[in-house]
N, C-alpha and C positions, 0 to 999 in steps of 0.2 A: 559635406558626409552625415546622412541620419543616419546611427545604427539600427540596425532591422537582423531579428532574429525570429527561427518559427523553430515551431513544435507540432511534428507529425503524427500524430499516432495513427494506426488502421482500427479502425471499431471490430475487429472480431473476435471479443472478448472481452473478463475482467482487465478492468486500469490498471495496470501492471506498477510496484512499485520502484521497480525502473525506470520505470517513463514517466514516472509523479518524480523522481530526482531531476532529470536529462529536464522536466517544464520546470521548474523548480529555481534552477542553476539559468535557464535563459532570460527567466524573467528576473532574477536578481541583476546578470550581467544587461539588461537592457534597461532596465533602471538605472544603473550606475551611469549608460554611455546617453542617458537620455533621450534611449532608441524607443524602439516599439516594438512592443511582443506580438509575432503573429500564428493563430489557431490554423491547423491546414488539415482538415482529417484523408486519409487519404484510403477511400473508398472502391478506388478500380477494382478488386475485387468483391465481383458483387457477390457469388456465390459465397461468400462468408460474411460479411459486410449483412447488421441486420441496424433498424434506426434506431433499440432501445438500448443498444453502448455505445453510439454516439451523444446520447443523451447521458450514459452512463458517463462518456468521458466528460461531459461537460461539467457534471454532476459532481465529479471528481475532486478539476480543478477549481470550481468554487470551495470546493469542503477544506481543501490546504492552502486559501489565500488569492487564487485566481479567477477571478469572479468575475461575471458576462459583462462585458460592455467593458470592461479596462483593456482591453485588448482588441487587437484588428480579425476579424472575422469573425465563425471559423468558417474558411471556407473549403473546397470540395475538388479535393481531385479530378472527379469524373468531368468535374465543368468543365477540367482543363483539355478533355480528349484531342480538339483541334488544334489546338497550339502544340500539343504532344505531335501526329499526327503531318505538321508543319512542318518542324524540326527536323525528321524523319528522313521529308524527304530533302530536307535544305541538303541536309548531309549526305545523303546521293548522289544528289543534282553536282556537289560539290566534288565528289569522288574522293569523298571521307566514309564512306558506305559505300556496301553492294552487299545482292542477294546472292544467300545458300540455298541448296536443298537438298541439301545434306538430312540423312536422318543419325541420330546417337546411333544408330547402330552400322550406319556404311563411319561414322568418323573410328570407330571401333574394329569394325576390319580395316581399314587401310593401317591404324597405328598400334590395336592391341588391347586388352580389357585396360590396362595395369596407365596406358597413357593419361593423363589429363589433361583438360582443355584439348579448342580445337586446332587441328593443322592447317586450317589457311588451305584447303584446294582449291575453293569458287574464289579465290582471292583474283587470279586474272580471268576467268572463265567468260567474262562480259553475261554473267545475266539478265533481262530483264526482271522486274517486278512480275508475279504469278502467284498460284491459290499454292497454297502450300512452301512457298517459300522464304525464309528468315531474314531479315536484315541486318547484317553484321558490321559492324563499327573497325575501320583500316588501322590497326594498330601500326603508330609507328615500328619500323624493324629494327630504330637506333636511340642510341638514348635512353635519360633517364627521366621521367616524372615524381619532382619534390613538393612530398605534401608539407605546406609551413603550418604548421599543426602547435596551439596556447599550448597544451598539454606535454605534447611529443615530440615538441619541438621539430624536425625534420625530415621524419620518414622518408626515403627513399626506395625506388621502383624502380627497378630495367624494364625497358618499353619491352626487348624482346621476349622478354619470360612474361607478360598479360598478351592473353589469346583476343584472339578477334569476335569479339563478344556480343551478344545479340543486344540489338537494340531495338528491334519490331518482328512480332512471333509473324509465323504464318498467313495468319489471317490478318496482317498489318494490323495489331493494337500494340501502341508501345510497353516494352515491359519501364518495371521500376527503373530501372538506373534514370535512363532517359528521362520519364516521367518528372522523377525529382527535379531535375536539375532544370527542367524547364520551368516548374514550376515557382523554384530558387529562385530564374532567371526575372520569369514574369512581377515573381514579387518584389525584388529589389532586396531581395535577401543577399545583407552582408557577412554576418557570422553562421556558421551553424555548426551547433554545441549540441551534441548526441551523442548513443553510444560506441564504447571500441569494438563492437561486433561488428558496426559498419565501414573498419579501417580500410579491408581489403575488401571494399569496392569504389574506396574514395581515388587511387588510381586515374580508377577508370573511366569517373564524372568526373576529373580536372580535364582528363582528357578531354573529356564530351563540349566542359566549358570554352575551351582553348581552339575545339572546334568550330563551335558556334560562337567564336569572337567573342565572346565578354570574360574580364576576366573573372578569376576564380574568385569563394568565397573564404575569409579568414574561415580555417575548419580547427575545431577542439574538441578531441573524441576522448572523453571520459573513460575514467575503467568498470571493467563490465562490475554485478552486481552477484555475489557467487554465495551460496551455504555454504555449513558450517564444512559442507566436505569437498571445497573451494573447485564446486563443481556449476558451472551458470543455475541462476533460478529461470526453474521453469516450469511453467502452467499446470504441467503434468504432472509433478513430481512434489513441488516446494507452494508452500502459503504467498501467494504471490499478491492478491488481486487486492487493492488500495481497500477498495471499498468490504471487504471481509474487517479488515482493520479495522476503517470505521465502523460498522455494523457491532463490532463485536466491543465496544467503545473506549477505544484510541483519542488521542485527544488530539484536537487537528495540529494545534501546537506543535505539543510532542512531536509527532511526527513527522511534523517539517523540518524540527528540529534535527531530530536524532537522518533523513534521509539526506540533507547536508553534511553531516557527517563521512558518510560514504565518499570517503577519499579525500579529502578538506575537513581540516581542524581549524578551527577560533583562536586568538592569539591566548597563550598563557594556558596553565595545565586545567583549562576547564573543556567540559563539553555542552553544560546545559547554560543559553543564554538566549539571552530574550533574541528577537525578534531581528529588529534593528540591527543593531550588534552584527548578527548574520548580514544583511543589507551591504551594512557600511566595509566587513574585513572581507569578507569574498576577493578570492582574485584567482579567477581561470588557472594561468600560469605558477599558482599553490596547489594547483589539483594533483595529486598524488596517482601517480600512472598506473601502480599496482592496484590488481583488484581488490576489492571491494568487501568488505563479509556481512551481510543482511544476519544478525544475532538475532534472533527473536526475544531471548533471552534478556538481552539488555536493551531493548524497545521498550520490555514489559515494565522494565524498570525503571526506565526515562520518564514513560508512561504513569508510574503510581509515583515518580518524584514531585509529575506533572499536576498533578487530582489532587496532592496534600497540600500542594501551595499556591489550591483553589481560596480564594475567599472563602466562607459556608456556605455566603446566599448561592456561588455562583454553583458551586460543587450542588445545592438541594435541585437548582435548575439543572444540572448538566445532568443527571440522574431522571429527569423530568418523563426522556423517553422510553427508558425502560422499564421504569414505575407503570408506566400509562396503559405502554403500548402504541406508540404512536409511530407516525412511518411508517415504514421498511423493519422495524424493529417488530421481535417475537414477542408476541401479550408474555405479560408475568401469569401466573397462576390464582390469580384472586381476579374477582370482578369488577370492574372500574367506580361503583357505589362503594366496593371494600377497602378502598384505598385514601388513607387519613394523612393529610399533607401536614398535621400539624404533628400526626405522633411519626412521619417521616423525618419531618425539622429535629423533632426531642434528639429524637441519637443518629442527624447525618454527620455532628462533630466524629462523632465515634468509628460508625465506619466511614469515613474520608482518610483517616490513618493507618484501615484494614483491605484498601481493594485496591489491583492493580488495575482493573481495566472496568468501566463504567456497568457491564452487563455483570457482575459479580455483585453492584448493588440488592440484585432479587436476589439471590440466595442465604442473604446475611440479616436482610427485613422483612422474609416472605411469613416468619409467625405471628409480625404484628397484624399482617390483613387477610390473614387463614381462619377460616371458622377450628381448624382444626390443624397442628404442627404438621408437614409432611415428616412422616417417624421415618430416618436413617437405620433397615435393621439391623447392620451395621452396629453406628451406634448403638443401637436400645441393646442391642448383646452387651454391648463390653459397658452400661456403664450400668444394668437391671443386674446386679449380682445379689450372691446370699448378702442379706442386709439391706438392699435396695429401697423393699418395703418399707420394713422398719422407720429408715432415716426417712422416706417419702410421709410416711403418717406421724413423724414428729415434726416434719416442718410445717404440712399444712395446718394441724393444733397456730404451732407457731403464729406461722402468717396469718392465721386466723385474726388470733390476740394482737396482730400489733397496732399499733394508735397511728403511727405516723405509715404512710406507707411512700418512701423513699431508699433510695440505694445505699447510702449507711445505714437506717436501720435494718433493711434484707438481710445485708452481708451481715452485719454486726448480729443475730437472731441465727443466722444458717449456721454462722463457725460457735455459738455456742452448741446448738444442733450438733455438730459435728463432734465436736471436745466433747460430750458425753459420751457420745460413742467409740471413744480412741482417732477419730477424724482428722488429716488436719482437712483443708477450708477445701481444696482444690479436689478431694474424695469425697467430701461432704457434697458438693455443686455438682457434680457428675451425672447422678441421676434428677435430681430439679435442671439442670439445664436439658437434657436429654429430653423429658418429658413437658417440657415448657417448649421447645426450639424445632427440637426432631432432633438435633447435632448435640455432640460432643465437640463443635469448635465452633465458635460467632463473635459477637459482640461481646461486653463486657455484659456479665447475665446480670448484675442486681439496676444498675441505668438500663436493662432489656427490661424488669421486669416492673424496675418505677413504671415506664411508659407501656406497657401491656394491660397495669389494671391489676387491681387487688382480685376482685371477679373471675378474670379471663385468666388468669396464675392460679388460682386456684380450680379453677373448672380444671384445666389442665390436668394441675396434678394432682387430681381425685382422676381423674381417668385413667390415670400413668398406674393410679396404686389397683385400683380394678384390675387394670390388665396383667397385675403382678399376681391378682389369685388366683 
C-alpha cells in the first residue's frame, strides 16, 4: 500500500503558521514512507474564497520547501461536488441518513436552550427530500467509535453521545464533514495528519467512512498551537500569517526548523538542527499531544542564529530584497541609484551579527545610502548635550588632518580628542555617531566611517555643528 497524505487548507485568508506546521509534518511523513503528498484546496465556501489566497498558499508552501511540482495537486474541493451529492444520496438510500425539517428554534423549543445537539425528532418520520430539509446521518444508538490515532492512542467515543449530525444542507449542498470524507476516499488518502481541533469531528467522519463501506485512514491529531496565554492562535488576535514572517525577514530554514519543534524535538539536547536530521528523525508517534506554545521571541532568536550562520555572501544575497525593494518588500528610504552594493558588502559582516530579521538591515545601513542621515530626535537630544559643539569642532579638525582614513586611525584620533576633554571613548563618540548615522546605536562606528568616506563624514559632522549653533 502506498502511503498517501493530504494537506487541505481553505483559501480564506493568510496562511496560518499552524497550517504550515501540519503541512511540513505531512510532507516529511510522506517522504519517510516513500509516499505521496496531496494538496487539496477546500474552496467550497465561495463567499470567503479569493484566488489570491490560493496563490498565497502555493507561494507559502514554496517558501518553506514544499515546491510546486513536487506534490500531487492542487485539487479543488469544489470540483468534487457531484461525488459529494452522490455519497449523500447513497447514505439516504441505504437508510443511514434521513431528512429533517427542524429549525434550530424547533429543537430549542423541545429541548430547552441549554440542550446541545439534535434530539432525533425526525428519525422515524420518513420525510422525503424537499426544500429546506437537511439530510442527517443516523448515528448508531449503541456501541463505541474508536479512533486509532498515532499521537493520541485510541480515543473512544460513545455513539449515544454523538448527535444525528447534518451531512447535507437544506439546499442539498453537502457540509464539510461529508465532503472531506468523500474527497479523502476519492484520493486514496491513507493517513490524515491534522491539528487537534479536528479531533471532535473525527468519530463522525469515521462513522461516515464505515457507512460508505471504506476502511478509514490512520489518524494523527497533532497538538494545537497556542500563544503565551495558552490560547489557541487566532488570526484576529495573534500574529499568525506565515507571509508576514517571511516579509519581515525570517529565513525559511529557521521557520521550518522552529515549526517542527511545536510538539516534537530531535534527539539530544539540541533544537537547531539541519533539515536533513529533522527529515530522518521525525516520528509522529513521538509528537507530544500537549498544546504547543508558539513563542515569537524564541523564533526571533532562532532566526538570528540562522542569520549569523550564513556565509557572508549568502547573507548579502538574502538582504538584497530589503535593500532594493524587490518583490513584495517595502521599498527602502533611498532611491535605487543611491544603493552601493560594494559599500554594503563592506559592512555586511558587521551587520550580520546585529540583526535578528532581515528587515532590520535597512535602519542599520541607511546612513550609507541616504544623502543625509535620518535623525532620531530623541537620540539627538541625548547625545548633543553641553560640550558637544566643542567636541565636534575638535573631531572635524582632527579628521580633516588624518593621513589614513581607516577604522583604526579614526578610533585613535577620536579617543585622543575625548581624552583631552576628560571623556572616555564611549562618551566622545556619541555626538559623532548621531551626527553621521542619526542614531545612538548601530554598526561599529569607526568601520562605518571608513566605508562612508572622508568627504561624506566631514559633511555630516559640519552639518551637525551648524545645527548646534
